[in-house]
N, C-alpha and C positions, 0 to 999 in steps of 0.2 A: 757450819760445815768445815770440815778439816782435810777430806780426802782427797788425793790426786788421782786423776783417771788421765792413763795414756791410752790414746789412738794413733792406730796404724790403717792402712789404707790398701798399700801395695807395695812389694818388694819383692817384682819378680817372680811371685811363685814361691818365694823361700820362706822357712819359719823367720818369724821377725825379732830379728838381733836388736833393732832397734828400739823395740818395745822392751826385751828382755834385759839390756844392759842398763837402763836407765832403772827399771824395776829395782835391778840388784844394789843399785848406789841409794834409791829411794828406803828400799827394806832394812840395807847394812845400817842406815842412819835413823833408822827407830820409825820412819813414817808411813804412815797408812795409804797404800797404793794399790791400784789395779790396772790391767790393759785390756782394751778390747780391739781384735784384730777384723776390722771391717771386712778386710779381704775375705774371710770367712765366716764371720758370725754376724749377727744382726746390731744395728742400732739398740742402743739400751737406752731409753729414756731417763729410768729407775735412777742408774747408775750415774748418769750426768748431772738428774737433779740434788744427788748426795754430793758433788763434787766440787769442791771450791776452786782446783785448778786443774783444767783439762788441755793436755799439751797434746799436739797433733805432730805427729811425726812424719815430716817429710824428705825423705833422702833420694827421690828424684822427680822429674816432672809429672809422671803420671799421677804420682801419689800428690805431689801438690793439688792439682786441678781436683782430685778427689777429696782431699782433705779441705778445700775450700767448702765444698759442698756440704761434707762432716759439719763444719764449723758454723755453717748457718743453721743446721739442725740442732746445734750446740746452744746456739744464742735464744733460738726459739723456746728450748725446754728449758733451758737455766739462764736467764738474761745475767741474773747476778754473777755467775763464774767467770774468772779471768782464764782467757784463750791464749795460748800458746803456742807459736808453733817454731819447732825446731828440727833439726838438719840442712844440707846445703841448700836448697832451693827454697826453705826459709829465709836464709841469709842474701841470696840472691834478689828473690822478691820481697826482702823485707819494708820497702817502700809502699808498694800496693798492699802489704798485710796489714801494715800499720795503718794505714789510711782507710782499712776496712775492717775484716773481721779479727784480726789479732789485737791484744793487748799487750802482745810483749812477743820477741822474737830471738830466739839463741842458736848459734850452730859454733863446729868445730869440737873440743872436746867438751863436750856440752853438758855431760850427767851431773856434775857437781854442781854446776849453775843452777840447774832443775831442783834439785835439793833446797839451794839457798831460796828459789824462788818459792817454792811450797811454804817454808818457814815466811818468808814474807807476808805472802797472801794472806796467810793462817793469822797473821798477826793483825791484817786489815791495810797490807802497802800493796803497791802497783807494780812491783819492781823495779822501779827506775833507781834503786841505791844498790842493786843488787849486781857484782859485777858481770859482765858478760851477755848482760841482759838489755836489748834494746827495745825501747817504749817507744809512745807517739812523742815523748820530749827529748828522745836520746837514744842516739844511736851508738853502740857499745862495738869495740872490735871483736871480731872472731876470737875463738878461744882456740891457743896452742898449747895449753899445760900438760903436763906429764900427768897423768893420774894414777892414783892406786886402783888397779881393775879388781873388782869384785868378779867370781864365777857368773855369768847372766845366769837369771831366774827366770827358768821355763817353766816353773811347777803348774803354773795357773794357767798357762797359754795353750792355745789347741795342740792336739797331739799331729804327729808329722804326720800321721795318714791324712791330713787334710793338704796336703803342700807338694810342691813341686816333687815327681820322683825320678829315680835314674834309671834309665832306658838303656840296656845293653843286650845283646842276641836273645831278644823277644822277651825278655823278663823286666818288671817296674818295680824297682825297691824304693824304699822309704829314703829319703837322702835328707842329710842335716846341712847346716849353715853356721860358717864360724871365721871369724877375722883374726888374724897372726898380727894385724898392722892397721893403722889408720893414716889417711894421709896418703900424699905421694912427693916425691921429690924433684918429678920432673912437671914441665908448664905448659903441658899440650893447651892451644888457646882455646880448644873448645870444651874444656873438661871443666866441669862444674866445681872441683876440689880447689884450681886456683887461686881463684879468688880468696878462700878462706886459710888455705894452707901453706900459699906460696912457697912450696917445693919443699916444704918439711912432710917427715913423718914419722910415728910413733909406732915402734912395736910393744906388742902384747907380750907379756912374760909367757913363755913357753908351760908353765904349770897350771896358768888360768887356760890356757887353750885347750889344753890338754882334758882338763877339768870339765870344760864345754864339751868337748868332744866325748868325752866318758858317759856324760848324762844324755846325751842324745842316743849314743850307740845302744845304752841301756834303755830308750824309749822305742827303739826298733831300728836306728838309721843303720844302711848297711852300705852307703856313700856319704861322703863330706864335702860340701863345695866350701874353699878358702876364699870369702868373699873380699878380700883385701882390693883397693885399687890394683895394686901392684904388687905382688906375692915373692916378689924378686927383687923390691926396692931393697932388702935387707938380704941378698942371697946366704949369707951362712947362717941367721937369724930361721930363714925359710927352710934351710938343710935340717936343722938341728929339730923344728917341728916335723918335717916328714920323717925322720928316722924316730923320734918318739911315737911317733903316730903307726909306723911300722910295727915298732917295737913292743907296744900296749896291744894292738888290735892288727895282727897279720892278717891278710885276705881283705882288710877294709880299702874301699879304693876314695878315690878322690881327685877334686877337678883345682885348678887356679887359673886365675889371670895373670896376664904379665904382655908387658911391650915386647913389641919385635925386635928392638935392641937388645933388651936385657936376655931374651931367648938366643939370640947370638953371642952376646958377651959372656953369659952362665951356660953353654952349650955343654960345656965338660959335665955339669950337674944332672942333665935332663937324664940320661940311661940310668942314673941312681935313682931319680924323681920318680922314672918307671917301675924300678925295681922294688920301690918301696909302696906303688898301688896307684900313681897318677895315671888316669884313665884319659883325659883331655886336658887342651888348655885353650882358654878363651884369651884371643889377642886382637885388639883395635887396631885390625888394619887399616881400617878408614877407606883408602882409596888405592888403587893403583895408578895415580899420576901423580908425578913426580912434583908436578906444579901445585897440586891440591896438598898434596904432604907437607909442601914446603910451608904454604899459607897456614896451614893447621899446627905447624911447628911440631910434628909428631916425631921426630928424630928417628926415621928411618926412610928407604927408599922402596920403589916397587920392586928393583934388585935383590933387596933385601928380604922382602918378604918372600920371593920365592927361595933365597938360601932357606929361609927360617922352615919350610914346608920340607927340603930336605933334610935337615937335621930334626925336625919333629918324626917325620917317617924313619929316619936310622934308628931313634930312639924308643922307637913303639908307641909314639902318643900323639892321638889324633887332635887337630888342629881346630877350632872353631874360631873362623875369623869373623869379627863383627866389621860391620860397613856402614858409611855416611855416604850412601850412593847418590845424593843430590845435595850438591853445594853451590854456589853464586859461579864456582869456577870449574866445574866438571863439565866435561864438553860429552858431546853425544859418541863422539871414537872414543873417549873415556869410559864411559858405560860400556861400549860394545867392548874394548878390550879386558876391561874386569870380568866380564862375563866368558870371554875366551878364557882367561887365564885358568878361572877356575873348572871351566871343562874341560881344558888342555890336561890338567892334571886328574882328573876325574874327580873334582872335590865337591859334585854339586850338592851331595846328599851334606858336605860338611857346613854348608850356607844355605840355613833354615829361606825360604822365601822373602819372608818378612823383612832380611839384610837388604834385599834390592828394592825396597821401597823407605828406606829411612832419608828422611830432608832433616838437613842439619836446624837444628835448633838453636837458637841464639838468645838467651833468657838475660835480663838486667843485671850489669856486671861481668857479662862474659868479657875475658881479655881480649876475644875479636874484636871488639867494639873499641881498643884500646891501640889496636896495633897498627900503625902505616898502612900496610900492604891487604890489611883484611877490612879496617872499618868501613871504608866506602861504599863498601856494595850490600850495608844495612840500611833500612829505613826505621820508623819511630816505632816506639813500642806497641803491639796490640795488647789491649788490656784483656781481652777475651782469653788470646792463646797465651798470654804472657812469655811471649817471643817476639823480637823485633823481626818486622817483615824485612821480606828480601824477594825478588825477583830475580830469574836467570836473564840474562842478556839475548838467550836464545829461546825463543817463545817454544821451541820444539822439545827442551827439556823441560819445561815446567809443564806442558801438556803430555807428554811421558812421564812425570812422577804422578799427575791424576791417575794415567790409565793404568800405570801399574801397580798403585796404590788400590784400586778398586780389584784389578784381578786378582791381588794378594789376599784382599777382605772379602772376597767372593769365595775363594779357594778355601780360607780357612773355617766360612761357616758352612762350606758344602762338604769340609772332610775330604778335600782332592790329595792325591799323593801329591807331595813335594817336586819329584820329576816333572810330573805333567805341568805345575805351576812354574818351573823352572823353565822348560820350553815355549809356554805361552808370553812370557816374559821376555824372552830372547829374540820370539818373534815380532813381538810390538816394538823393542828395540830396534831392529832392523827395518821395518815399516815405516818407523819415523826416519831413518837415516836413509830410504829409498834405497838399500842395497840388501842384496840377499846373504844370507847365512853365510859363514864360512865352512866349506866342508869340515868333515870331523876327521879327515885322513891325519893319520900321525897323533890324533888324540891319544890319551891314555882311557879305557873303558871305566864306566863311571864305577868309583868305588861302593861297597856296602855301606849301609847308614854306621855312622860310627857311635859310640859311648856317647851318650847327652842327656840334659834333663829335659824332662817334659814342658819346660816354660821357656821358650827362647829370650836369649840375652839381649838388650839393647841398653843404650844410654847415650847421652848428650844429644837424645834425638829420641821421638816416638813414632809409633805407625798412626797414619792418617786417624784412624778413629781409635780410640780407646775402649776395649771392651767392658765397658761397666756393669753390663747386664748380667754380669756372672759374680758382679760383687754385691756382697750382702747389703751394701750400703745405699746401692739403688732397688734392692727389692724390699726393705724394711718397708 
């Protein structure tokens, strides 16, 4: 056996860059490699049996949970295969993985390590001598090398038509996914990248980014998501990318993710970003409580969230805020204030109901477990959820979480309008508090649905129920 098989499970509906980039590194090095995205394709036992190395991509918590199921099937189909987990959640959960289904774990700038691991396994090795690879007998540091990036290899991956689409004005168009940088310069305590990158980021050369965009446009993309943890970590680089995009593909829209503080600090760039095709921005607002924001070390305040709404409105860019609606420090008044904040600005359609049901996830290795002002809130690691347990000091908040999560889950399955779900959540929150909803006098009328992707964004947390029934992994 000499083949490498990469397995992906879930990347928020995006075309999987965490498969395409390792494929490019492996094939550039002349290695035989294939990839299967179990989010849209079936588990192929024939391919698994032919592989000497099976590498499972786990960029987020949902992918990890599904990846564990995939690894169990790999073990049954091919007990001789070396199973490697790679990605942020592989690093955070290395101890659990190496005590169970994984022979090795690698994270950070992992692609060249995967090439070296493939060579070592082909020679009969176990990866223990490969730089950056953790095994059962050795924990290696995460890799933060500056790599020579090839263009991601998407030629043998599923077509864009099978992934999330860009929704605007009643149209649904194919959406591509690229990254112009990796890592992040900030140290938000709940972010899974902090233990790995420790405040560093790496820019991908503009020609490489543009070659990846070009390939996806040729494959039908009419919109591109920049999936960088923060597109404005390097504002000059981001502007060069946006200008190159507009210069070669006028009319191609895009979105990116950026911190509230970056959007304010670099507000002068936003009108030009809009002119180059930026349709919306995802920003990790997380909370409208200054106390919660302080504990998460988010770097912004509730007042600055209000300011960023105005800045983006002025630039003509839609805001898609993400929330961690339930934390050990979020009070019932905080939750009600969050609902009122978005309603007062007519932004209900900008906040998918799932965001109102997100509960803080605390994986092993999280910086939340180290900071004096946060670590006392969390109990031991739950091996089933792979998260440290916590209960809210106000039992009403835990009950409200269960109720809101159930409401959102039922509404999603039933296809209920988001506006209806919002009102049901609002009624539940006010009932928990024992107060009547605040009258809407003076509130801005609800805005129309903004441009967005067909798959909702969430990170550092996950909905109560991972919808695995729509994944080919569980159907096979």
